[in-house]
C-alpha distance (Angstrom), angle and dihedral (degrees) to the residues before:
residue distance angle dihedral
M1 . . .
S2 3.79 . .
F3 3.79 140.0 .
A4 3.78 100.3 -136.2
P5 3.81 133.4 176.8
L6 3.78 93.2 -108.7
A7 3.78 123.4 166.0
P8 3.83 111.0 -97.0
T9 3.79 114.6 -98.4
T10 3.81 92.9 -147.9
R11 3.79 124.1 56.2
F12 3.77 121.2 -147.2
P13 3.82 107.3 -164.1
P14 3.80 122.0 -132.6
S15 3.79 114.8 -82.8
R16 3.79 126.8 -145.1
I17 3.80 108.4 -129.3
A18 3.82 100.2 171.6
A19 3.78 140.4 -9.7
D20 3.82 108.7 -47.5
T21 3.81 90.5 -6.5
W22 3.80 127.6 114.1
V23 3.79 134.2 175.1
I24 3.81 115.4 -141.5
H25 3.80 108.6 -147.2
Q26 3.77 136.9 -148.5
V27 3.80 123.7 166.1
Q28 3.80 124.4 -157.9
P29 3.83 126.8 -168.8
A30 3.79 113.9 -117.2
L31 3.79 117.2 -116.9
G32 3.79 113.5 -102.9
Q33 3.80 96.9 -7.2
P34 3.83 133.7 82.1
L35 3.79 89.1 -115.8
F36 3.79 137.3 108.8
V37 3.79 135.5 -140.6
Y38 3.78 126.5 -151.8
L39 3.81 120.3 -131.9
N40 3.80 101.0 -167.8
S41 3.77 135.7 172.6
M42 3.80 130.4 179.5
L43 3.80 142.7 -130.0
I44 3.81 126.3 -154.9
L45 3.79 115.1 -163.4
G46 3.78 125.0 -168.4
A47 3.78 134.0 93.2
E48 3.82 93.4 -22.5
P49 3.83 109.8 19.8
M50 3.80 117.8 -140.5
I51 3.80 131.5 -160.4
V52 3.81 111.2 -148.9
D53 3.82 109.8 -152.2
T54 3.78 121.8 -20.9
G55 3.80 109.7 -117.3
T56 3.80 128.5 -125.7
P57 3.81 132.2 -50.5
A58 3.82 90.8 -123.3
N59 3.80 91.6 62.6
R60 3.81 96.0 37.4
E61 3.80 100.7 124.3
Q62 3.80 95.6 47.0
W63 3.80 94.1 39.0
L64 3.80 92.2 54.9
K65 3.81 90.6 47.1
D66 3.80 91.7 50.1
V67 3.80 95.2 48.4
F68 3.78 96.5 43.8
S69 3.79 92.2 46.0
L70 3.81 85.2 67.7
V71 3.80 101.3 38.8
D72 3.78 135.3 23.1
P73 3.81 107.2 -116.4
N74 3.80 89.9 -132.3
D75 3.81 88.8 59.8
V76 3.81 95.3 54.2
R77 3.81 108.9 108.2
W78 3.80 102.0 172.4
V79 3.80 138.5 36.2
F80 3.81 111.3 -168.8
L81 3.80 117.5 -160.8
S82 3.78 111.8 -162.5
H83 3.82 90.4 -165.0
D84 3.78 142.3 -33.3
D85 3.83 104.9 -88.4
V86 3.79 115.5 126.7
D87 3.82 94.7 -115.5
H88 3.81 87.4 61.2
T89 3.81 100.2 37.7
G90 3.81 99.8 36.1
N91 3.81 96.9 116.6
L92 3.78 99.6 25.3
A93 3.81 96.5 120.0
E94 3.80 92.2 47.5
V95 3.81 92.2 48.9
M96 3.79 95.1 48.3
T97 3.80 89.9 49.5
A98 3.81 94.0 46.4
C99 3.83 93.6 45.2
P100 3.82 106.1 53.7
N101 3.80 93.7 172.3
A102 3.81 96.1 52.3
Q103 3.78 127.2 108.3
L104 3.80 118.4 -148.7
V105 3.80 113.4 -125.4
C106 3.80 105.7 -150.5
N107 3.81 137.8 120.1
W108 3.79 141.9 -119.6
A109 3.80 95.7 -93.3
M110 3.79 91.8 51.0
I111 3.79 92.1 54.8
E112 3.80 92.2 46.5
R113 3.80 91.7 50.9
H114 3.81 100.6 37.9
T115 3.80 104.3 35.8
N116 3.82 89.2 97.3
C117 3.82 87.3 66.3
F118 3.80 104.0 34.5
E119 3.79 135.6 27.6
F120 3.78 101.7 -128.0
P121 3.83 112.8 -143.3
L122 3.80 94.9 -135.2
G123 3.79 93.1 -168.1
R124 3.81 88.9 59.8
C125 3.82 96.3 44.6
R126 3.80 128.2 104.0
W127 3.79 115.8 -166.2
I128 3.80 111.1 -143.4
M129 3.79 118.7 179.3
D130 3.78 130.7 -158.1
G131 3.80 108.6 -72.9
E132 3.80 96.2 21.6
T133 3.80 126.7 114.4
L134 3.79 134.3 -136.3
D135 3.81 126.9 -151.1
I136 3.81 110.9 -140.8
G137 3.79 98.7 177.4
D138 3.79 106.4 -92.1
R139 3.81 97.9 29.4
R140 3.78 141.6 27.6
L141 3.79 114.3 -131.3
A142 3.81 124.2 -154.5
A143 3.80 121.6 -141.0
L144 3.81 105.8 -144.7
R145 3.78 123.0 167.1
P146 3.82 111.9 -125.7
P147 3.81 120.2 -126.4
V148 3.82 94.6 -111.5
Y149 3.80 116.3 51.6
D150 3.80 140.3 140.2
S151 3.80 103.2 -153.4
P152 3.82 131.1 58.2
T153 3.80 87.6 -136.8
T154 3.82 93.2 63.2
R155 3.80 122.4 127.3
G156 3.78 124.9 166.9
L157 3.79 120.5 -148.5
F158 3.81 129.3 -129.3
D159 3.80 124.0 -166.4
P160 3.83 108.3 -163.0
T161 3.81 92.1 -169.3
T162 3.82 91.8 65.7
G163 3.81 103.0 17.7
V164 3.81 90.9 -122.8
Y165 3.81 117.0 146.6
W166 3.81 119.6 -167.0
A167 3.80 100.3 -146.4
V168 3.83 96.3 -174.8
D169 3.85 106.5 -155.2
T170 3.80 98.0 -10.2
F171 3.83 113.0 111.4
A172 3.81 91.7 23.3
T173 3.79 111.8 163.4
P174 3.80 138.4 158.8
I175 3.79 118.2 -116.6
P176 3.82 130.6 -150.5
D177 3.81 93.2 -138.0
P178 3.82 127.1 23.3
L179 3.80 90.4 -136.3
M180 3.81 93.6 58.3
G181 3.77 121.6 104.4
V182 3.79 124.4 -147.7
G183 3.80 89.2 -99.8
D184 3.80 89.5 59.3
L185 3.80 93.0 58.2
D186 3.77 122.2 98.4
P187 3.84 104.7 -109.7
D188 3.80 92.8 -125.0
F189 3.80 91.2 49.2
W190 3.80 90.3 50.5
N191 3.80 92.2 49.3
Q192 3.80 91.5 48.9
G193 3.79 91.0 48.0
L194 3.80 92.8 49.4
A195 3.80 91.1 49.0
M196 3.79 94.2 45.8
F197 3.79 93.7 52.2
A198 3.81 97.3 38.4
L199 3.81 98.4 45.1
G200 3.78 99.2 26.4
A201 3.79 106.6 36.2
V202 3.80 110.6 14.6
S203 3.82 115.5 25.1
P204 3.83 113.0 7.5
W205 3.80 88.2 161.2
L206 3.82 90.3 71.5
S207 3.80 89.7 87.2
L208 3.83 87.0 64.1
V209 3.80 100.9 49.6
D210 3.79 129.8 102.4
E211 3.79 106.7 -96.6
G212 3.80 94.4 -143.9
K213 3.80 95.6 50.3
Y214 3.78 91.1 44.8
G215 3.80 91.1 49.4
R216 3.79 90.9 55.6
Y217 3.80 88.7 51.0
V218 3.81 90.0 52.9
D219 3.82 88.5 48.9
R220 3.80 89.8 55.6
V221 3.80 91.3 63.5
Q222 3.80 100.2 30.5
S223 3.81 91.0 54.2
L224 3.79 89.7 66.5
D225 3.78 116.1 101.3
I226 3.80 91.8 -105.3
T227 3.80 117.8 173.3
T228 3.81 98.3 164.5
V229 3.80 131.6 28.0
A230 3.79 117.9 -157.6
C231 3.77 121.9 179.8
C232 3.76 141.6 163.4
H233 3.79 101.0 -102.0
S234 3.80 107.2 31.7
P235 3.77 142.0 58.3
V236 3.80 113.3 -98.7
I237 3.82 113.9 -75.6
E238 3.81 118.9 -142.9
G239 3.80 142.7 162.8
P240 3.82 120.0 0.2
L241 3.80 90.0 -7.7
I242 3.81 89.3 73.4
E243 3.81 91.1 64.4
R244 3.81 90.7 46.1
A245 3.79 91.2 51.0
F246 3.80 93.4 50.4
A247 3.81 91.4 45.0
F248 3.79 90.7 56.6
V249 3.79 94.8 43.4
R250 3.81 88.1 51.6
K251 3.83 89.3 60.5
L252 3.80 95.9 53.1
P253 3.85 96.6 101.6
T254 3.82 89.0 58.0
L255 3.81 94.6 53.4
D256 3.77 128.3 89.2
P257 3.81 113.5 -119.2
P258 3.81 110.0 -101.6
A259 3.78 122.1 -111.8
L260 3.79 108.4 -98.7
P261 3.81 127.9 -149.3
D262 3.81 111.3 -82.3
Q263 3.81 135.7 -170.6
S264 3.79 92.0 -70.2
V265 3.81 89.3 59.4
L266 3.80 90.9 49.1
D267 3.80 89.3 51.2
Q268 3.81 89.8 52.6
I269 3.81 91.8 49.3
I270 3.79 92.2 50.1
A271 3.80 91.9 46.9
A272 3.80 92.3 48.1
T273 3.79 94.4 49.3
S274 3.80 101.3 36.5
Q275 3.77 116.4 113.0
P276 3.82 116.0 -130.5
S277 3.79 113.3 -108.7
T278 3.80 116.6 -107.2
């Protein structure tokens, strides 16, 4: 058996989460569990349309169709990379080729780390650091690093005109059914999923940080006037669930890292999925 980057067999169409704002969806089965993981990106329309992250190579054909069904590639003015992981940069070359009028919003560290995978067009790049803002015609976006992240290049993105915050990998959680929203999840299941991703797959160092300093960092983002949280690996979070999500993320330094699947689990997966010889 193998766990290959195959194109998804089920399409989940883009969803409008706020004025001029769409989430582009991909769903991937989890390995060894009857669970699913979102691989989202985002599109902001308006005076100067922006693509936020570029999906995965496995879903390239459908992802490009979904994005360019909502915006003409010649109209795209900005491509914002939150960081340099493959599930965020998977179609970067294709997007920059298809969108000749777009500037790539990145930073120095991203180019240093990712130039072995992509030839950055420096003349089309705009370096935006954590805490800086970017004018995209009819709105000014703020690049603010989320409290849970796995790359030093990471910047989240806040749109004060809609209240949407792109939280990147913060609030990542598996889901039992791709059609479920966060409000459909059992609270304990959601907490366990948030902890497993945050401390096991994204930011294991959180168990080592100073709780007070980390809390002030959470405050920095939570104090924004956020009405909708979109991120790569979660359904959209809205309403009172935003406060619940931040409250749990705030506790992460006090939690013990969860036990992660080891070789014995891999052996069980292989045994369960192996075909008998004929």
